[in-house]
C-alpha positions, -999 to 999 in steps of 0.1 A, spaced: 548 25 -664 551 16 -630 537 49 -619 559 43 -582 594 48 -602 610 84 -606 593 101 -635 619 125 -658 606 154 -674 623 181 -697 608 217 -701 607 235 -728 600 273 -723 616 296 -702 582 317 -691 558 318 -665 544 284 -667 582 267 -671 588 289 -635 558 272 -621 563 237 -631 596 237 -618 589 255 -585 561 231 -578 582 197 -592 568 164 -573 592 150 -552 586 121 -576 599 133 -605 632 149 -620 642 179 -648 665 166 -672 671 197 -690 652 227 -700 652 246 -735 642 276 -751 644 295 -779 654 324 -758 683 311 -743 693 337 -722 659 330 -699 663 296 -699 699 299 -686 682 319 -661 659 294 -649 687 263 -649 703 281 -623 677 291 -606 661 252 -606 699 238 -606 687 214 -638 706 213 -674 703 238 -697 700 220 -732 707 241 -761 693 227 -790 662 206 -806 688 176 -808 693 181 -770 661 172 -763 662 141 -785 691 129 -770 677 130 -736 653 104 -730 627 111 -710 588 103 -696 573 135 -708 585 169 -725 567 198 -710 554 223 -736 548 254 -718 553 276 -745 525 290 -770 501 273 -789 517 283 -828 551 267 -812 541 234 -801 529 220 -839 564 229 -854 583 214 -819 562 179 -821 575 178 -858 606 187 -852 621 161 -821 624 125 -824 614 111 -788 586 84 -778 584 108 -751 544 120 -736 545 158 -750 522 176 -728 507 210 -731 491 233 -713 468 248 -733 431 257 -727 425 258 -770 450 235 -783 433 200 -804 459 176 -787 440 151 -807 443 169 -844 479 173 -833 488 138 -822 470 127 -858 492 150 -879 528 147 -862 524 109 -854 535 123 -816 522 111 -784 505 141 -771 479 150 -742 470 183 -725 469 192 -688 455 226 -687 453 247 -652 422 266 -650 444 296 -637 461 330 -644 501 311 -642 520 342 -627 552 340 -609 552 372 -595 521 364 -577 518 340 -548 489 315 -557 465 314 -522 439 286 -537 449 253 -550 450 257 -589 423 233 -605 437 212 -639 417 201 -666 420 169 -682 404 156 -711 368 133 -703 373 112 -735 395 80 -729 427 78 -747 459 51 -746 473 85 -722 444 86 -699 454 68 -668 487 85 -673 476 116 -674 453 117 -643 488 103 -624 500 135 -634 479 156 -634 479 141 -598 512 151 -588 506 192 -594 470 190 -579 440 175 -557 418 198 -578 410 178 -612 381 184 -636 376 165 -663 362 180 -694 357 175 -733 375 191 -758 350 216 -765 341 224 -728 376 232 -727 374 255 -754 344 272 -738 355 272 -703 390 291 -717 367 314 -732 351 318 -698 380 321 -680 394 352 -706 362 374 -702 365 366 -664 399 368 -656 415 388 -687 386 410 -694 379 419 -659 418 423 -648 416 448 -675 390 466 -659 406 466 -631 439 484 -648 419 510 -661 397 518 -634 432 516 -608 445 543 -634 410 566 -636 414 566 -594 448 579 -600 440 605 -626 413 618 -600 437 616 -575 414 583 -556 430 561 -540 420 525 -557 425 508 -525 389 526 -512 375 500 -540 387 470 -519 357 459 -500 337 463 -538 361 444 -552 356 414 -527 317 418 -524 316 418 -566 335 383 -559 316 369 -535 287 368 -556 300 351 -584 313 327 -561 281 322 -553 267 320 -588 242 350 -579 259 373 -601 228 384 -624 205 386 -596 229 413 -576 233 432 -601 232 471 -593 238 503 -610 224 529 -632 225 505 -661 199 481 -648 177 509 -625 173 528 -660 190 560 -641 197 578 -678 207 610 -659 235 593 -640 247 573 -672 246 610 -691 266 624 -661 292 597 -662 298 594 -700 305 635 -697 334 625 -674 352 602 -695 340 622 -726 367 615 -758 387 591 -730 398 549 -735 369 542 -707 338 557 -725 337 531 -753 338 504 -729 316 520 -701 286 526 -732 293 489 -745 289 476 -705 260 495 -697 243 481 -728 248 450 -724 239 451 -687 204 470 -703 198 441 -722 204 411 -696 173 428 -677 
């Protein structure tokens, strides 16, 4: 392929990832259509971004493109690979999918471009989004690096095993921590405390992670062995959802000392 030529693609899916791909479409790319089993959502994105709404997988197969972006759940991808007759390069955005095994099973060309970020169209992205690509040389390596460069200036190469581990780390750091934010906000509101008074602490904690100094800057009653404070906290949390979370994390901190 001549990379200076315009590239064409189809998006399958109508969620956050699909919205991101369409809203950040590179100038040298043209979207030839969007398809989703949730037709109403695909129609909305079609109207919002001015791209054709494809009504069926047959429409996808009948539309020649360079890429088919699989902005869907991991579980939906194998059946899509098997059912769509095309020579286009399928692109997944999964942290856990084994594209090598899928390529063998489906006899289709597939590569992965995983955003190490929580893609959410309701939140404005203030930092460049890093994308992870496979560090193992394949026939699609050069094309994948080109594709990644159209969406980000931060491209990181990892093996499949490393990508899986990074995905797990991301779940703990983002999804688990965000859940703690949510239950903490609910707890504050229950006790008529403004959750925003904790913002400086949130920023301090994030800065400690960024400095790779989280373990050395751990504070609180668990690491101090302050059982009296821990007991008083548990009395406040008695029979609540947060009690089991507090107990589990307190024990984990104690073991890390």
